C-alpha positions as CSV (number, residue, x, y, z in Angstrom):
1,M,11.6,85.1,49.1
2,N,11.4,87.7,51.9
3,T,14.8,89.0,52.9
4,I,15.3,91.4,55.8
5,K,18.1,93.9,55.6
6,I,20.2,93.6,58.7
7,P,21.6,96.9,59.9
8,E,25.3,97.0,60.7
9,Y,25.5,97.4,64.5
10,P,28.9,97.9,66.2
11,F,30.1,94.9,68.1
12,T,32.8,93.5,70.3
13,I,34.4,90.1,70.0
14,R,36.3,88.3,72.6
15,H,38.0,84.9,72.9
16,L,36.2,82.4,75.1
17,S,38.4,80.4,77.5
18,K,38.2,76.6,77.5
19,E,36.1,76.8,80.7
20,E,33.7,79.0,78.8
21,G,33.5,76.5,75.9
22,G,36.2,78.0,73.6
23,G,35.7,79.9,70.4
24,Y,34.6,83.5,70.2
25,L,31.8,85.6,71.6
26,I,30.2,88.5,69.7
27,E,28.1,91.1,71.6
28,F,26.1,94.1,70.3
29,S,26.0,96.8,72.9
30,D,23.3,98.7,71.2
31,L,21.0,95.7,71.5
32,P,20.8,94.5,75.2
33,G,21.3,90.8,75.4
34,C,22.1,90.3,71.7
35,M,25.1,88.0,71.4
36,S,26.3,84.9,69.7
37,D,29.4,82.8,69.3
38,G,31.3,80.7,66.9
39,E,34.4,78.5,66.6
40,T,36.1,81.3,64.6
41,I,35.8,85.0,64.4
42,D,34.2,84.8,61.0
43,E,31.7,82.2,62.3
44,A,30.9,84.4,65.3
45,I,30.2,87.4,63.0
46,L,28.0,85.3,60.8
47,N,26.1,83.9,63.8
48,G,25.9,87.4,65.2
49,K,23.9,88.5,62.1
50,D,21.4,85.8,62.9
51,A,21.2,87.0,66.5
52,I,20.6,90.6,65.3
53,Q,17.8,89.4,63.1
54,A,16.2,87.5,66.0
55,W,16.6,90.4,68.4
56,L,15.0,92.9,65.9
57,H,12.1,90.4,65.2
58,A,11.4,90.0,68.9
59,A,11.6,93.7,69.6
60,K,9.1,94.4,66.8
61,E,6.7,91.7,68.0
62,T,6.7,93.2,71.6
63,N,6.6,96.8,70.5
64,R,10.0,97.5,72.1
65,P,12.1,100.5,70.8
66,I,14.8,99.5,68.3
67,P,18.0,101.6,68.7
68,K,19.8,102.9,65.6
69,P,23.2,101.4,65.0
70,G,25.8,103.3,67.0
71,E,23.2,105.1,69.1
72,L,24.7,103.9,72.4
73,E,28.2,105.1,71.5
74,S,26.9,108.6,70.8
75,Q,25.7,108.9,74.4
76,S,28.1,110.7,76.8
77,G,26.7,108.9,79.9
78,K,26.6,112.1,81.8
79,W,23.8,114.5,82.8
80,V,23.2,117.0,85.6
81,Q,20.1,116.6,87.7
82,R,18.8,119.0,90.2
83,V,16.8,117.5,93.1
84,P,15.2,119.0,96.2
85,K,17.6,119.5,99.1
86,S,15.7,117.0,101.2
87,I,16.1,114.2,98.6
88,H,19.8,115.0,98.2
89,L,20.3,114.7,101.9
90,R,18.4,111.4,102.0
91,L,20.6,110.1,99.1
92,V,23.8,111.2,100.8
93,N,22.8,109.6,104.1
94,R,21.9,106.3,102.3
95,A,25.2,106.3,100.4
96,R,27.0,106.8,103.7
97,E,25.1,103.9,105.3
98,E,25.9,101.7,102.3
99,G,29.6,102.7,102.3
100,V,29.4,103.8,98.6
101,S,29.7,107.1,96.7
102,L,26.6,109.1,95.9
103,N,27.1,108.4,92.2
104,T,27.4,104.6,92.8
105,L,24.2,104.6,94.9
106,V,22.2,106.6,92.3
107,I,23.4,104.5,89.4
108,T,22.5,101.3,91.4
109,M,19.0,102.7,92.2
110,L,18.4,103.7,88.6
111,S,19.6,100.4,87.3
112,E,17.4,98.4,89.7
113,S,14.4,100.5,88.9
114,L,14.8,100.2,85.2
115,G,15.2,96.5,85.5
116,E,12.0,96.2,87.6
117,F,10.2,98.5,85.1
118,S,11.3,96.4,82.1
119,Q,10.3,93.1,83.8
120,K,6.9,94.6,84.7
121,N,6.2,95.8,81.2
122,F,7.5,92.6,79.6
123,R,5.3,90.3,81.6
124,Q,2.0,92.3,81.5
125,P,-0.3,92.0,78.6
126,H,-1.3,95.3,77.0
127,K,-4.3,96.3,75.0
128,K,-3.9,97.3,71.4
129,N,-6.8,98.8,69.5
130,G,-9.2,97.5,72.1
131,H,-8.1,93.9,71.9
132,K,-5.7,92.0,74.1
133,G,-2.3,92.2,72.4
134,Q,1.1,90.6,72.6
135,V,2.8,90.2,75.9
136,R,5.7,92.7,76.1
């Protein structure tokens, strides 16, 4: 029988309200969208291992990068970026028009662009070794 070793990814568990269906929700921040639930904490963890296995399988089939366990937690979330003065001025003016901080504007723009990029790459077929491959 083929068994796949499931890495130990960090997770969070929260109680679900009655309106949300009750029980417990488990989420794996290193694996975007990877989550599961259960009536008890133990059941949520057990179901979460199935969710990890499914997430990893789908990532491999679509050639998506697979983060190492804890990789997200090791990121500071901070970097310094130099841009031309003209771009800086345009961003400052846009943030002022939107009534938000420059940081909020840039984070929003990056998030939207990454989402569009991910959707575009996920939907378009790509060629692998000269043959039409999986849709990613």
